[in-house]
Phi, psi and omega in degrees: 000130176293159182291330177293314184293320173303314176300311182301314179299319177295317178301324179295313183296316176300317180302312180302319174303319181295319177299313179300321179291324176300313175297319182300314187299321178292317182293319187287320180290315175300322175296316176301306179299319172309322184272000182058035175253083195280338177299312177293327169299318177295318180302321180293327173291315188293320180294309181295323181286337181291342179248334185254339186083197177272123180232163179302318177305314182293330179281331173289331173292318174296327180295321173297334173288320176297321179293322180287327177285332176291317181294331180269007181064019170269085189291325180288317176298324181291319185284324171301306176303323182287322182291322180287323178296319172302307183304302175304325178299311181297330174295327182269348186300317177303328174272314187271329173094157181292340178282352184290113191306312186292322178301309172306315184292318181292316182294314179305310183303322178303308187297315180298315177301316184298314185293323181285334178288318179297313180297327182286335181269015181073025186241055180308307181302316177298330181288316180296321181293319188290319176297315174303318179292324177288331178297315179298332176288316194247014175303133173096350176268173177298343182273344185305312184296320172301319180291318179302319182306314184289329173297318186290325178291336178267344196217342188281323186296136183084005179241159178300142182289144178292146187294149176268141170281121185237027181282340170226154190197161169248144176079218180297142178294130181277148169274165171288156174298330174301315183291341183264003174304148187096352173242136160303138184232124174262115180265121181246096185272126187224169178225147184295341180259010188265114182290322181294330179290311182302320177301336182273352183298307184303324179295312177295325175301314183289325172303317184290317182298315183287312196246347172308309184297336179268358174130348185289130169249129175249131179238135185246068178302144167223179184213170171268144185238005173090006177208165174233185177296348174264005178119197190293149187213152175285168174307317181294310183296313182302314177304317178296318181297313176302323175293321178298317171307312179307303183295330182278313184264341183246017186295337178292343180271008175055237179272020175313118182288149183232082171309130187249100188197129172293334184287328177294320181291325177290321186294316186266358173076036190272075168279348172242134179238141357288162163236139183242125176233126185247125182258143172273181186305333185274357186081023182266134175292130174239343173214132175228111190227094167297122180116172183282162174225163178278167173305304189302317183293316187283319185295320179297323173293310181302322178299330183297324191260358173262352181062214181304322188299335175291346183255001182269140183294000000 
C-alpha cells in the first residue's frame, strides 16, 4: 500500500471514529442529564472536548444538559449551560455552516432554554422580547421555526389564530379559518415521516367521531421536506408520496382537509410534529401544544368550547 493511500485510509478511519464518538457523546450526556446526574454529564463533555475539541455533536450534547436542568427546575444551571452552548455554537458557525444539523439543534435549544428560564422566573415579557430579537437574526434559517414555536408558547394563547395558506392542499379543499368561525377548530400539524403523528390518528378519529357532529372541525396542515422514504425528492414526487401516506395512515380522519404549505409551519412555529392548536368558535387560540396529546386531554379542551353541546352523548 502506498504512503498516500495509507494516509487516506487512516484519515477515513479517524473520521469514522470521530463520527461514532460524536454520536456516543450525545447519547451519553443525554442519558446522564435525563438522570439528573449533571456531574457525570460534565465529565463526559470535558473528556470528549479534551480529545476532539468543540464540535457540533459536543454542543448538541451540552444543549441536552441545558434542557435537563430546565426540566429539573435548576434555572441557574440551565441558563449557564444554555449560554455556553450559544457562545460556542456561534463560534462554530463560520466553519460548520447554518445547515449542520447538530449545530442547528444545539443553538436552537440554547435560545429556547434561555427564553424558558426567563419565563419561569416571571420575566415573560423579557422572554418574548429576547425571542423576537433572535427571530430577526435567524429569520429564514432552520432555527426560525423553533424560535417561533417558543414565541407562540408564551404569547399565542388568547390571540386570533394566524391565517392559513390554503393555496395548495391534499384531499378535500380547505376553507379559510375566517370561513370556519362559529366552529371550534383543531389544527393538527403533521409530517409524512412522523411516527408520533400516525400514533395520534386513532385519538383524533375518536375525537372527530364524538365531537364532529357537535361542531368540531379538524384541519391537518403539512409541508414538504425535500425527501421521501426513498431519499431526496422533487416537490412533485414528494407531494404524491405525502398524499399516499395520507390515504394509507390518515384514512381514519376521513375528509380532513390538508393545507400543504411551508408558510403555515413557519407561521405557527411547528418545529415539533405533531403540533396541536385549538381555536374557539371566534377563531381565538385557546391551546398551543407542540407534541402529542391523549384523548382525555384533548376532549377536555374541546368540550370547553362546545358549551352545552359538548356534554351531550
